[in-house]
C-alpha positions in Angstrom: -28.8 -20.8 75.6 -27.9 -19.9 72.2 -30.6 -18.6 69.8 -31.6 -21.1 67.3 -30.8 -20.2 63.7 -33.8 -20.8 61.5 -33.0 -23.2 58.8 -32.5 -21.8 55.3 -34.9 -22.9 52.7 -33.5 -23.4 49.2 -35.8 -22.0 46.6 -35.9 -23.6 43.2 -34.0 -21.9 40.4 -37.1 -21.3 38.3 -38.7 -19.3 41.1 -35.7 -16.9 41.2 -35.8 -16.4 37.4 -39.4 -15.8 37.7 -38.9 -13.0 40.1 -36.4 -11.2 37.8 -37.8 -8.4 35.6 -37.3 -7.7 31.8 -34.7 -5.0 32.5 -32.5 -7.4 34.3 -32.4 -9.7 31.3 -31.5 -6.9 29.0 -28.6 -5.9 31.3 -27.4 -9.4 31.3 -27.2 -9.5 27.5 -25.4 -6.2 27.4 -22.9 -7.4 30.0 -22.3 -10.6 28.0 -21.6 -8.6 24.8 -19.3 -6.3 26.6 -17.3 -9.2 28.0 -16.9 -10.5 24.4 -15.7 -7.1 23.3 -13.1 -7.1 26.1 -11.7 -10.2 24.6 -11.1 -8.4 21.3 -7.6 -6.8 21.1 -7.4 -3.0 20.5 -6.4 -3.4 16.8 -9.5 -5.5 16.3 -11.7 -2.5 16.5 -9.8 -0.8 13.7 -10.2 -3.9 11.6 -13.9 -4.1 12.3 -14.3 -0.4 11.4 -12.8 -1.0 7.9 -14.6 -4.3 7.4 -18.2 -3.0 7.8 -19.5 -1.1 4.8 -22.9 0.6 4.2 -24.1 1.8 0.8 -27.4 3.7 0.1 -30.2 2.6 -2.0 -29.0 4.7 -5.0 -25.4 3.4 -4.7 -23.4 0.3 -5.4 -20.1 -0.8 -4.0 -17.7 -2.3 -6.6 -15.4 -4.8 -4.8 -11.8 -5.5 -5.9 -10.1 -8.4 -4.0 -6.3 -8.3 -4.5 -6.8 -6.3 -7.6 -9.4 -8.6 -9.2 -13.0 -7.6 -9.8 -15.4 -9.4 -7.4 -18.6 -7.6 -8.5 -21.0 -4.9 -7.1 -22.7 -5.2 -3.8 -25.4 -3.2 -2.1 -27.5 -1.6 -1.0 -27.3 -2.1 2.7 -24.8 -3.5 5.2 -22.1 -6.0 4.2 -18.5 -7.0 5.3 -15.3 -6.9 3.3 -11.8 -8.1 4.1 -9.7 -5.2 5.2 -6.5 -4.6 3.3 -7.4 -7.4 0.9 -10.6 -5.9 -0.5 -11.0 -2.4 -1.9 -14.4 -0.8 -2.6 -15.4 1.9 -5.1 -18.8 3.5 -4.6 -20.8 4.3 -7.8 -23.8 6.6 -7.8 -26.7 5.3 -10.0 -28.8 8.5 -10.0 -29.5 10.4 -13.2 -26.9 13.2 -13.8 -27.7 16.5 -15.5 -24.7 17.9 -17.4 -24.5 21.1 -19.3 -22.6 20.9 -22.6 -20.5 24.1 -23.0 -21.3 26.4 -25.9 -19.9 25.2 -29.2 -19.2 27.3 -32.2 -20.2 25.3 -35.3 -20.4 25.9 -39.0 -23.6 24.5 -40.5 -23.9 22.8 -43.9 -24.9 26.1 -45.6 -21.8 27.9 -44.2 -23.5 29.8 -41.3 -21.5 30.2 -38.0 -23.7 29.5 -35.0 -23.1 29.0 -31.3 -25.0 26.1 -29.7 -25.2 24.8 -26.2 -27.1 21.7 -24.9 -27.9 19.6 -21.9 -27.5 15.9 -21.5 -29.1 13.5 -19.0 -27.3 10.2 -18.3 -26.9 7.6 -15.5 -24.7 4.6 -14.7 -26.4 1.2 -15.4 -23.3 -1.1 -15.1 -21.2 0.0 -12.1 -18.5 -2.5 -12.9 -18.0 -1.2 -16.5 -18.1 2.4 -15.3 -15.2 1.6 -13.0 -13.0 -0.7 -15.0 -13.5 0.5 -18.6 -13.2 4.3 -18.3 -11.1 6.5 -16.1 -13.7 9.2 -15.4 -17.1 8.6 -16.9 -18.3 12.1 -16.2 -15.5 13.8 -18.2 -15.6 11.1 -20.9 -19.4 11.7 -21.4 -18.9 15.5 -21.5 -16.2 15.3 -24.2 -18.0 12.9 -26.4 -21.1 15.1 -26.2 -19.2 18.2 -27.3 -17.6 16.4 -30.3 -20.9 14.8 -31.4 -22.7 18.1 -31.1 -20.2 19.9 -33.4 -20.3 16.9 -35.9 -24.1 16.6 -36.1 -24.7 20.4 -36.5 -22.0 20.6 -39.1 -24.0 18.2 -41.3 -27.3 20.1 -40.8 -28.8 23.1 -42.6 -29.6 26.2 -40.6 -33.3 25.9 -41.4 -33.3 22.3 -40.1 -31.5 23.3 -36.9 -34.2 25.9 -36.2 -37.3 24.0 -37.3 -36.4 20.3 -36.9 -35.0 20.5 -33.3 -36.6 17.2 -32.2 -35.1 15.2 -34.9 -31.6 16.6 -34.2 -32.0 15.9 -30.5 -32.9 12.2 -31.2 -29.9 11.9 -33.5 -27.6 13.3 -30.9 -29.0 11.0 -28.2 -28.6 7.9 -30.4 -25.0 8.7 -31.3 -23.8 9.6 -27.8 -25.6 6.6 -26.3 -23.8 4.2 -28.7 -20.5 5.7 -27.7 -21.1 5.5 -23.9 -22.7 2.1 -23.8 -19.4 0.2 -23.4 -18.7 2.3 -20.3 -22.0 1.2 -18.6 -23.5 4.7 -19.1 -27.0 5.2 -20.5 -27.8 8.5 -22.1 -31.5 9.1 -21.9 -32.1 12.7 -23.2 -30.1 15.2 -25.2 -31.6 18.7 -25.7 -30.3 21.6 -27.7 -31.0 24.6 -25.4 -30.0 27.7 -27.3 -28.9 28.7 -30.9 -27.1 32.0 -31.2 -27.1 33.5 -34.7 -24.9 36.4 -36.0 -26.5 39.8 -36.2 -26.3 39.9 -40.0 -28.1 36.6 -40.3 -30.8 37.7 -37.9 -31.5 40.8 -40.0 -31.6 38.8 -43.2 -34.0 36.3 -41.6 -36.2 39.2 -40.5 -36.3 40.6 -44.0 -37.1 37.2 -45.4 -40.0 36.8 -43.0 -41.3 40.3 -43.8 -41.1 39.5 -47.6 -42.9 36.3 -47.0 -45.7 38.1 -45.2 -46.0 40.6 -48.0 -46.2 37.9 -50.6 -49.0 36.1 -48.7 -50.8 39.5 -48.3 -50.6 40.2 -52.1 -51.8 36.6 -52.9 -54.7 37.0 -50.6 -55.6 40.4 -52.1 -55.4 39.0 -55.6 -57.6 36.1 -54.7 -60.1 38.5 -53.2 -60.1 40.7 -56.4 -60.6 37.6 -58.6 -63.5 36.4 -56.5 -65.1 39.9 -56.5 -64.7 40.2 -60.3 -66.3 36.8 -60.8 -69.2 37.8 -58.6 -69.6 41.2 -60.3 -69.6 39.5 -63.7 -72.3 37.2 -62.6 -74.3 40.1 -61.1 -73.9 42.0 -64.4 -75.1 39.0 -66.4 -78.2 38.6 -64.2 -79.0 42.4 -64.4 -78.6 42.3 -68.2 -81.2 39.5 -68.4 -83.7 41.4 -66.3 -83.5 45.3 -66.6 -85.8 45.7 -63.5 -82.9 44.6 -61.3 -80.9 47.6 -62.4 -83.7 49.9 -61.3 -83.9 48.0 -58.0 -80.2 48.4 -57.5 -80.5 52.1 -58.2 -83.2 52.5 -55.6 -81.1 50.6 -53.1 -78.2 52.9 -53.8 -80.4 55.9 -53.2 -81.6 54.4 -49.9 -78.0 53.9 -48.7 -77.1 57.4 -49.6 -80.1 58.9 -47.8 -79.1 57.2 -44.5 -75.8 59.1 -44.5 -77.7 62.5 -44.4 -75.7 64.1 -47.2 -76.8 67.5 -48.6 -75.8 66.7 -52.2 -76.8 63.5 -54.1 -75.3 62.8 -57.5 -77.5 60.3 -59.3 -76.2 58.6 -62.5 -78.9 58.3 -65.2 -78.5 56.1 -68.3 -78.3 57.9 -71.6 -80.9 55.7 -73.1 -83.4 57.2 -70.7 -83.0 60.6 -72.3 -83.4 59.2 -75.8 -86.6 57.5 -74.8 -88.0 60.7 -73.3 -87.1 62.6 -76.5 -88.8 60.1 -78.7 -91.9 60.1 -76.5 -92.1 63.9 -76.7 -91.8 63.9 -80.5 -94.4 61.2 -80.8 -96.8 63.2 -78.7 -96.1 66.4 -80.8 -96.8 64.7 -84.2 -99.9 62.5 -83.8 -100.0 61.8 -87.7 -96.6 60.1 -87.7 -97.2 56.7 -86.1 -93.5 55.7 -86.5 -91.2 57.3 -84.0 -88.4 59.3 -85.4 -85.0 57.7 -85.5 -82.0 59.5 -84.2 -78.8 58.8 -86.0 -75.5 60.2 -84.7 -72.5 59.9 -87.0 -70.8 61.4 -90.1 -73.0 63.2 -92.6 -73.7 61.0 -95.6 -71.7 62.0 -98.6 -72.9 63.0 -102.0 -76.4 63.4 -103.1 -77.8 62.1 -99.9 -76.3 65.0 -98.0 -77.6 67.4 -100.6 -81.1 66.0 -100.5 -81.4 66.7 -96.7 -83.0 69.9 -95.7 -81.2 71.7 -92.8 -83.2 73.1 -90.0 -84.3 76.7 -90.1 -81.5 79.2 -89.3 -78.7 76.7 -90.0 -76.5 76.4 -93.1 -76.6 73.3 -95.2 -74.6 70.4 -94.0 -71.3 69.7 -95.7 -70.2 66.1 -96.6 -67.9 64.5 -94.0 -69.2 66.6 -91.0 -70.2 64.9 -87.8 -73.5 66.2 -86.5 -76.8 64.6 -85.4 -78.9 63.8 -88.4 -82.6 63.0 -88.0 -83.9 60.7 -90.7 
């Protein structure tokens, strides 16, 4: 007796799909894509390689279709038609370029060597590709010629002191020249100015003479102010003689602090006359009027003859200069 075969039970399709995991679905998708790729002929991969283009965030791809400008694309992934389309990648980042040292003759006939640095970037990729052959070399050449032209119209003093104004003028002129090429010049800076040795020595002498002039002017102003103060002090002292005595005592105090062994004290001549008059007045109490001391030429004529000379001295002759007490 043959064994009975159990009947096969047909499960629904949805139950079988339910039993499949996530990995199986991923494998199915990959197999489907691989089958599609097998349908592509071998030369199709080469066409696909040239059709897919990727440009970075700071780049733009300028597309030419059969020689005609189609525009700029990017950033990111895009497709072009191989053989028909041609793409030129343009960098939009700021470029720093050194301007070579230029020998210029300033307006006041001084030969100097100047170098500079220029900062620029491409703002219109289409113009930078279609309107100039090499925007880097073109910008460098226009910077050199403009630098020589502008410095040739400037004085040496302006070049050394008005550097900011010259930089702004250079930036404006160069930017106007490069604007049709889609290039924006943002900054132009003059880095170094090399002067001849003779000019450097002349400038050093000029600076030294200027410093000496200022020093002499300041010294003269100080002397003027001191003289004005001294004149004012003399006027005040003449109005009140006691101030002169106070000043004399102050001078003695200042000298005493230095511990000098010898002190020279100036004494007014009027003080000796006052002492002499006081002594004569005390010697002759019957003469209430103090004697007058007259220093000058001896009176001529009878006046000189009428005077009695002191004891032990010859008579005075007219025209002699000797102290005469009258």
